[in-house]
C-alpha positions in Angstrom: 1.9 -10.9 -1.8 3.1 -11.0 -5.4 0.9 -14.0 -6.1 -2.3 -12.1 -5.2 -1.3 -9.3 -7.6 -0.9 -11.9 -10.4 -4.2 -13.5 -9.5 -6.0 -10.2 -9.6 -4.4 -9.2 -12.9 -5.4 -12.6 -14.3 -9.0 -12.1 -13.1 -9.1 -8.5 -14.5 -8.0 -9.7 -17.9 -11.1 -12.0 -18.0 -13.3 -8.9 -18.3 -13.4 -7.2 -21.7 -15.1 -3.8 -21.4 -15.9 -3.7 -25.1 -17.6 -7.1 -24.9 -19.6 -5.9 -21.8 -20.6 -2.8 -23.6 -21.8 -4.8 -26.6 -23.7 -7.2 -24.4 -25.5 -4.5 -22.6 -26.2 -2.6 -25.8 -28.0 -5.7 -27.1 -29.7 -6.6 -23.8 -30.7 -3.1 -22.7 -34.2 -3.0 -24.1 -35.0 -6.4 -22.5 -34.3 -5.0 -19.0 -37.3 -3.8 -16.9 -35.7 -0.5 -16.0 -35.1 0.4 -19.7 -38.7 0.8 -20.7 -38.6 4.5 -21.3 -34.8 5.0 -21.8 -32.3 4.5 -24.5 -29.0 2.6 -24.2 -27.1 5.8 -24.5 -28.9 7.2 -21.4 -27.6 4.1 -19.4 -24.3 3.7 -21.1 -22.4 5.5 -18.3 -24.2 3.3 -15.7 -23.2 0.1 -17.4 -19.6 1.3 -17.7 -19.5 2.3 -14.1 -20.9 -1.1 -13.3 -18.1 -3.1 -14.9 -15.4 -0.7 -14.0 -16.4 -0.7 -10.3 -16.7 -4.5 -10.4 -13.0 -4.6 -11.2 -12.2 -1.8 -8.7 -14.0 -3.4 -5.8 -13.4 -7.0 -6.8 -14.4 -9.6 -4.2 -16.9 -7.3 -2.5 -20.7 -7.3 -2.8 -22.5 -4.6 -4.6 -24.4 -3.6 -1.5 -21.2 -3.3 0.5 -19.7 -0.7 -1.9 -22.8 0.9 -3.4 -22.1 4.3 -1.9 -18.7 4.3 -3.4 -20.1 3.1 -6.8 -22.7 5.9 -6.7 -20.0 8.4 -5.9 -17.8 7.1 -8.8 -20.9 7.3 -11.1 -21.7 10.9 -10.0 -18.1 12.1 -10.3 -17.6 10.9 -13.8 -21.2 11.5 -15.0 -21.6 13.2 -18.3 -24.2 15.9 -18.6 -26.6 13.5 -20.4 -26.4 10.7 -17.8 -29.5 9.9 -15.7 -29.5 10.3 -11.9 -28.1 7.4 -9.8 -31.4 6.4 -8.4 -32.7 5.8 -12.0 -29.6 3.8 -13.2 -28.8 1.9 -10.0 -30.5 -1.3 -11.2 -28.4 -1.3 -14.3 -25.1 -1.1 -12.4 -26.4 -3.8 -10.0 -27.3 -6.1 -13.0 -23.8 -5.6 -14.3 -22.4 -6.8 -11.0 -24.8 -9.8 -10.9 -23.8 -10.8 -14.4 -20.1 -10.5 -13.8 -20.3 -12.4 -10.5 -22.3 -15.2 -12.1 -25.7 -14.5 -10.5 -27.2 -13.9 -13.9 -25.8 -15.8 -16.8 -25.6 -14.3 -20.3 -28.4 -16.7 -21.4 -30.7 -15.5 -18.6 -30.7 -11.7 -18.6 -34.1 -11.6 -16.8 -33.3 -14.3 -14.2 -34.0 -12.9 -10.7 -36.1 -10.0 -12.0 -39.4 -9.6 -10.2 -41.8 -7.7 -12.4 -44.5 -7.7 -9.8 -42.6 -5.3 -7.4 
């Protein structure tokens, strides 16, 4: 039991929220959902994405999306956008953190024709 706790702590320490925030600040305008929105409007969604990734570690985004949406709404500042608008951002954070999208390929997997 203790070994799992140590492993989880080690994995959690791999994620630096400040680095994630800096990454998404830089990448935000390159994302298809960001066309008409500033980083500041999505900042809470990105933060919710990486915090929930840690909170629900080992689970898939789709499995815990309702909980993530609830976390987003509960802590949402007055200036934050509705969940339906920011959902892709939180999902992209999960994809990046789980290795689906590498830092060098922020648009990998994005289908612009949909």
